[in-house]
C-alpha positions as CSV (number, residue, x, y, z in Angstrom):
1,X,-17.1,-5.3,7.2
2,X,-18.2,-9.3,6.8
3,X,-15.4,-11.9,6.9
4,X,-16.0,-12.9,3.6
5,X,-15.5,-9.0,2.5
6,X,-12.3,-8.8,4.8
7,X,-11.2,-11.8,2.9
8,X,-11.7,-10.2,-0.4
9,X,-9.9,-7.0,0.5
10,X,-7.0,-9.1,1.4
11,X,-6.6,-10.6,-1.9
12,X,-7.2,-7.5,-3.4
13,X,-4.3,-6.0,-1.5
14,X,-2.4,-8.9,-2.5
15,X,-3.1,-9.0,-6.2
16,X,-2.1,-5.6,-6.4
17,X,1.2,-5.7,-4.8
18,X,3.6,-7.7,-7.2
19,X,6.5,-8.5,-5.0
20,X,6.6,-10.1,-1.6
21,X,9.0,-11.0,1.1
22,X,8.9,-14.7,1.6
23,X,10.2,-16.0,4.9
24,X,10.8,-19.7,5.2
25,X,12.7,-21.9,8.4
26,X,16.3,-23.2,7.5
27,X,17.3,-26.4,8.9
28,X,19.0,-24.8,11.9
29,X,16.0,-23.2,12.9
30,X,16.8,-19.5,11.4
31,X,14.5,-17.7,9.5
32,X,15.3,-16.8,6.0
33,X,13.7,-14.0,4.1
34,X,13.6,-13.3,0.3
35,X,11.7,-11.3,-2.5
36,X,9.6,-13.2,-4.5
37,X,7.5,-12.1,-7.2
38,X,3.6,-13.4,-7.1
39,X,2.6,-15.4,-10.2
40,X,-1.0,-15.8,-9.0
41,X,-3.4,-15.3,-6.2
42,X,-6.1,-18.0,-7.0
43,X,-9.6,-17.4,-5.5
44,X,-9.4,-20.4,-3.5
45,X,-6.8,-18.7,-1.6
46,X,-3.5,-20.7,-3.1
47,X,-0.6,-18.0,-3.9
48,X,1.7,-19.4,-6.8
49,X,5.4,-18.5,-7.4
50,X,8.3,-19.7,-9.6
51,X,11.4,-20.7,-8.2
52,X,14.3,-23.0,-9.0
53,X,14.1,-26.5,-7.6
54,X,17.6,-26.5,-6.4
55,X,17.0,-23.4,-4.4
56,X,16.9,-22.3,-0.8
57,X,13.1,-21.9,-1.1
58,X,12.4,-25.7,-2.0
59,X,14.8,-26.8,0.3
60,X,13.7,-25.2,3.4
61,X,9.7,-26.1,2.5
62,X,10.5,-29.7,2.0
63,X,12.1,-29.5,5.8
64,X,9.6,-27.1,7.5
65,X,6.8,-26.2,5.1
66,X,5.7,-22.9,7.7
67,X,6.2,-19.7,5.5
68,X,5.2,-16.5,6.0
69,X,4.3,-13.5,3.1
70,X,4.7,-10.1,3.7
71,X,3.7,-7.8,1.5
72,X,4.1,-3.5,1.2
73,X,3.7,-0.4,-0.8
74,X,4.4,3.4,-0.5
75,X,0.8,3.9,-1.3
76,X,-0.3,2.2,2.5
77,X,-1.2,-1.1,1.1
78,X,0.2,-4.1,3.5
79,X,-0.5,-7.5,3.6
80,X,0.8,-10.7,5.8
81,X,0.1,-14.3,5.1
82,X,1.0,-17.5,7.2
83,X,0.7,-20.8,5.9
84,X,2.2,-23.8,4.5
85,X,4.4,-23.9,1.2
86,X,4.8,-27.0,-0.7
87,X,7.1,-27.7,-4.4
88,X,4.6,-28.5,-7.1
89,X,6.8,-29.8,-9.7
90,X,4.0,-30.3,-12.7
91,X,4.9,-28.9,-16.3
92,X,1.3,-28.8,-17.1
93,X,1.0,-25.9,-14.6
94,X,4.4,-24.5,-15.1
95,X,3.1,-24.0,-19.0
96,X,-0.1,-22.5,-17.7
97,X,1.1,-20.1,-15.1
98,X,4.3,-18.8,-17.2
99,X,4.2,-15.6,-18.6
100,X,7.1,-14.1,-20.8
101,X,8.1,-11.5,-17.9
102,X,9.8,-14.4,-16.0
103,X,12.6,-14.4,-18.6
104,X,14.3,-11.8,-16.3
105,X,14.6,-14.0,-13.3
106,X,14.6,-17.8,-15.7
107,X,16.6,-17.1,-18.8
108,X,16.0,-20.6,-19.9
109,X,12.5,-20.2,-20.0
110,X,9.4,-22.3,-18.9
111,X,11.5,-25.4,-20.4
112,X,14.3,-25.3,-17.7
113,X,14.6,-28.3,-15.9
114,X,15.6,-26.5,-12.8
115,X,12.1,-24.2,-12.8
116,X,9.2,-25.4,-10.5
117,X,6.5,-23.9,-8.8
118,X,5.8,-23.2,-5.0
119,X,2.1,-23.2,-3.9
120,X,1.4,-21.3,-0.4
121,X,-1.9,-22.3,0.9
122,X,-2.6,-19.7,3.6
123,X,-4.5,-20.3,6.9
124,X,-4.1,-16.7,8.3
125,X,-3.9,-13.3,6.7
126,X,-4.0,-9.7,7.8
127,X,-4.4,-6.6,5.6
128,X,-3.6,-2.7,6.4
129,X,-5.1,-0.4,3.4
130,X,-4.4,3.3,4.4
131,X,-5.2,5.2,0.9
132,X,-3.6,5.5,-2.6
133,X,-1.7,9.0,-2.2
134,X,0.4,11.2,-0.7
135,X,-2.1,13.8,-0.5
136,X,-4.7,11.3,1.3
137,X,-1.8,10.7,3.8
138,X,-1.6,14.3,4.5
139,X,-4.9,14.8,5.1
140,X,-5.5,11.9,7.2
141,X,-2.4,13.3,9.3
142,X,-3.7,16.6,9.4
143,X,-7.1,15.4,10.7
144,X,-5.1,13.5,13.4
145,X,-3.6,16.3,14.6
146,X,-6.9,18.4,14.5
147,X,-9.6,15.9,16.1
148,X,-7.2,14.1,18.2
149,X,-8.4,11.0,16.1
150,X,-6.1,7.8,16.3
151,X,-4.0,7.5,12.9
152,X,-4.9,3.6,12.9
153,X,-8.7,4.6,12.7
154,X,-7.9,6.3,9.3
155,X,-6.7,2.4,8.0
156,X,-8.7,-0.4,6.9
157,X,-7.3,-3.4,9.0
158,X,-8.4,-7.0,9.5
159,X,-7.2,-10.3,10.6
160,X,-8.8,-13.0,8.4
161,X,-8.7,-16.6,9.0
162,X,-8.4,-18.5,6.0
């Protein structure tokens, strides 16, 4: 695949997976990971999240903007992103990106004064796209046993500079 095709496939995987594990660096240098719901992955590469202004994500990014995002599902689709993150306190963007299902995490709604956005600007990404069903996985496993092929050969995988 070309670099452009790899980049497109990376974002296809990310858009297919609603939840990621976001890792930030705490003030003492330790890593802190928590689940975050993707709000939007833009065509320019930026990935958006809603969070609380007074929460650990914003505090950690203010001190050290390095961030890692890990995506995975049971169908064999996985992605890893590294880049920088920053808080974006913009009421118009909050209004634009808000969806009603966010009320599960933000019961005060889009007018909550503590609600904020985090924008992650990726610089590297990697994906593994290994099929979509248990049957496909089972067939792949049997193929590796019969032919001696490497299981990794059955997975689309690429590292992408963004």
